[in-house]
Structure formats: C-alpha cells, structure tokens
N, C-alpha and C positions, 0 to 999 in steps of 0.2 A: 261494536265492531264484530263481524263474524270471525270465528277463529280460523286464521289462515295456516295453521301449523299442521303439516302432514308428518307424522313420525315415521322414520325409516326403520322397518323391522328387518334388518339385514342379517338373518340367521337361518341356517338350514333346519334348526330344531323347532318342530311344530309346537311342541309343548311350551317351549320358552316364548315363542312368538305369540301364542294364545294368551299366555300369562301376561306378557307385556301389553298386548292389546287390551286386555281386560283392565289392567291397572290404569291405563291412560285414557280409557274410552271417554271419560267425562272431562278430560283436560286438553284434548287436541281436536282438530277439525277433520282429520282424515288419517289414513294409513297408507304408506308407500311400501309395496312389495317388489323386490328386485329379483335379479337372476339367481342369486344364491338361494333365496327362499323358494322361488317357483321351480327351479330345477330339482330341488330336493323333494318338494311336496305336491307339485302339479295342481291341476284344477281343484281337487278336493281340499288341498291346503288353502287355496284362495277362498273357497266357499266357507271354510271353517273360520278364517279371519273375518270375513264379511259378516258373520253372525253377530259380531260386536255392534253392528248397526252404523258404522262410520263409512263414509265414501272411501273407495280404494283406488289408488293410483298404481297401475301395473307398469312398473318401470322396466320394460323389456327391451327397449332400444332396438327395435327391428331395423335391420339394414341388409337388404338383399335385392334381387331383381324385383321389379314391380309385381309380377304375378305371385311370387312367393310371399312377399310382404302382405299383399291383399289376402292371401289365404290364411296367413298367420293372424291377421286382424279378424277375419271371419271366425276363426277358431276360438278366440277369447271373448268375443262379444256376448255370448250367452252367460258369461260370468258377471255381466253388468258392471264393469269397472266405470268409475267416474272419469278417469284420465288414462289414456294410452299414449305411448310415445314411439317415435321412429327416429333414426338419425337423419338430420337434414343433409348430411353428406351423401346420402343415397340418391339425391337428385330430384328434379321436379317431377318426372314421371312416376317415381316410386312414391313420393309424398301424395301426389294426386290419386294414385291407386289406393293408398291407405285411407285417404279421406272418403273416397267413393265406397270402398268396402265397408267402412264403419257405418256410413249412412244406410246402405242397403241391408246390412246384417242386423242393425238395430231395428229397422222396420220389420224385417222378417221374423225376428224373435220377440218382438213386442217389448223391447227394453229401451230405456233412455239412451240416446246417442251419447257416447263419451266425448269428452274433449280429446281431440287428436292433436298432439303437439310434437315438436321436433327438437331434438338435442342439437345445440349449436356447437359449442366447444366445451369439452369436459372440464370440470373445475379442478381436476388434478393436473391439467396441462397449462403451461405458460408459453410465452413467445418462442423460447428456445426449443421447446418440445414440438411446436408446430413446424418450425424450420427443419427440424430433424426428420419429420415425416413428409416434407415437401409441400406443406400448406402455406398459404400466403398470410403472414401475420401483420401486425401484432394480433393477439387474441381478440381484443375488442373489435378490431376491424373485421376479422373473420366471423365473429359472432353476429355482428350487425348484418353482414352480407347474407349469412344463412338465415337469419330471422326474417329479413325482407323477402327472401325466396320462399320461405315457408308461408308467410302471409299471402304472397301472390299465388301460391298453390291452394289457397283456401283452407289452410290449417288454422286451428283455433289459437295457437300460441307456440311458445318455445320453452325449452329449458335453457337457462343461461346463468352465469354468475352475477352476483350483485354488482360487480364492477361494470358490467355491460348493461345493466337494467335500465338506467336512465336514458342512455343513447337509444336502446331498442324501443323503449316506450315512446320516445319522441318520434322515431322513424315509423313505428307500426300502429300507433294510435292508442286511445284509452281503453278500447274493448279487447285488445289482444292480451291473451293470458300469458303471464310470465311466471314460470315455476322456477324458484331459485334454491338450489342446494348450496353446499359449502357454507352453511350458516353456523356460526360459532359465537355464542354469547361471550362476553369479556371474561367470564369466569371459567371458560373451558379451553382445552387445547385444540390447535388447528389440525392435528393428526396429519393425514396424507394429502390434505387439500392445500392448494397453492393460492387460489383466488377466493378469499373468504371475506365475510362481512358479518357484523352483528345483526340480529333480527330487526332492530329498529332502523338501522342503516339501509337494509335491503328493502323494507317496506317504504321508507321515505323515497327511495330511488325508483320505485315503480313496481315492485314485486306484487303478484297477486296471491301466490301461495309460497310458503317456505317449507323446504324439506330439511328436517333436522333428525339426525340419528343418534350418534354416540353421546352428545351432551344430555340427551334424555334417557336413552336405553341403558347407558352404563352408569347412570347416577344411582346413588344408594336408594333414592326414592324417585322413580321415574315420573310419577304423577306430579310430585312436588316440583321437579325440575321443569316439567311442561308448563305448569301453572305460573312458575316464576318467569318463564319466557313470555307468556301471554300478558302477564302483569307489566313486564317491562315494555311490551309493545303498546299497551294502553297508556302508559305515562311517558312514552318516548325516550326511555333510558337507552343511551347509546351502547 
C-alpha cells in the first residue's frame, strides 16, 4: 500500500516546519502546507519544505472571481505542488478556470500538472453551521452536490470529510481523488473538527489521501505517531 498520509504542517514557524518535515519524511507520503504557513513564509518557505523530497499539497483554498483564481493558480505552478485546491462554492466558471490555468501553466513551466481539487464542506462545519450561512444542508447532501459539480468541471477530485466519502465515491467514480481531513486516530482528541473519522474508517469509505495534523505534529515523537497510523491502516485497525 502506498503511504496515503499527508501530514499538515500548520505553523508559521519555518524552523519548526522544517524540523517536523525532516522527522517524518520517511514515515508519511506527503506534506500539506496551508494558509498559516504560506502567508508567513511565501514561496521560499514552500521550496524549503519541498527539499525533503515529499509531494506537497498546497492547501490554499482559492475562492474568487475566475480570472483572479486562474492568476493565483498560475503563480504557484512553478513551485510544482502535487495537489492544489479551490473552493467548490466559487462555482463552475471558477473551477473551470482553475483547471485550465493549471494545465497551461504546467506545460509552460515544464512541471507535472498538479491535481486540482475542490473543497466541498469544511470539516469544522455541521448542518447547523450550513443553515446559519444560508447553504442547503445537511452537510452530506451539500458535499455530494459540490463534488459532482467539481467532477463535471473536470477537476481531479475534492476535499471532503470521511462521512461523505462513501457517497461521493459512489457518485463520482473510482478514479476521482478524495482528500480527507478531520482524521483522528482513536488515541487522539478531535480538537475543533466536528466531522471526524479514524484513518482506517476513512480509507475503507473511499479516501485516496488522508490529511493528518495534530495527532502527528503534537505527538512526543511525530515519526512514531505517523508510523503507528500507517501500521493501523495496514492491519485495518479502526
């Protein structure tokens, strides 16, 4: 089994991020860098983390008018991320523009085209939260609706919670990439996530990649925690 774990380095501290990346480089399949890290450290910080040799998921969640999102995609393609994401809520025109910009920019810069995926419903939200902001719930229904829209726009996959993974996998097919955050092993706390699952549950329900942060990065031995998760995946421990 290829290692599906992307560790989330959600820190603005470049030294801490490099140290964590170095510690877990042999224990995970990739690294996720989000807004906190990228806003603090910019492209040079991304390049520094990429030196560890692992695929990078730039979790920047672009959401703007199509022209602006296309420009943002073009700006980060030279960094050769493995995965990029936008918000599905930005609509079909925006997602199509992101897809086309990634294709063209990757060719222009001679780098591999990243997987361009769309965020469906944040794992920190539940049905009540969606109602409060005027979206049509429940969360599972909204996530599936947005996943199908992303697929129809030619995107490579979506970010969704494990609770929606099985339904989205059935709706969007076996080759659609499902990146699942909100992963919490049974021995860790759920923190601020509301729609969570264990690593084995998420993979069983159709996840392609798992994004795992604090259970690894805040462990006394991050590499050991990562290896423990991968071992649990191998033996199907819930």
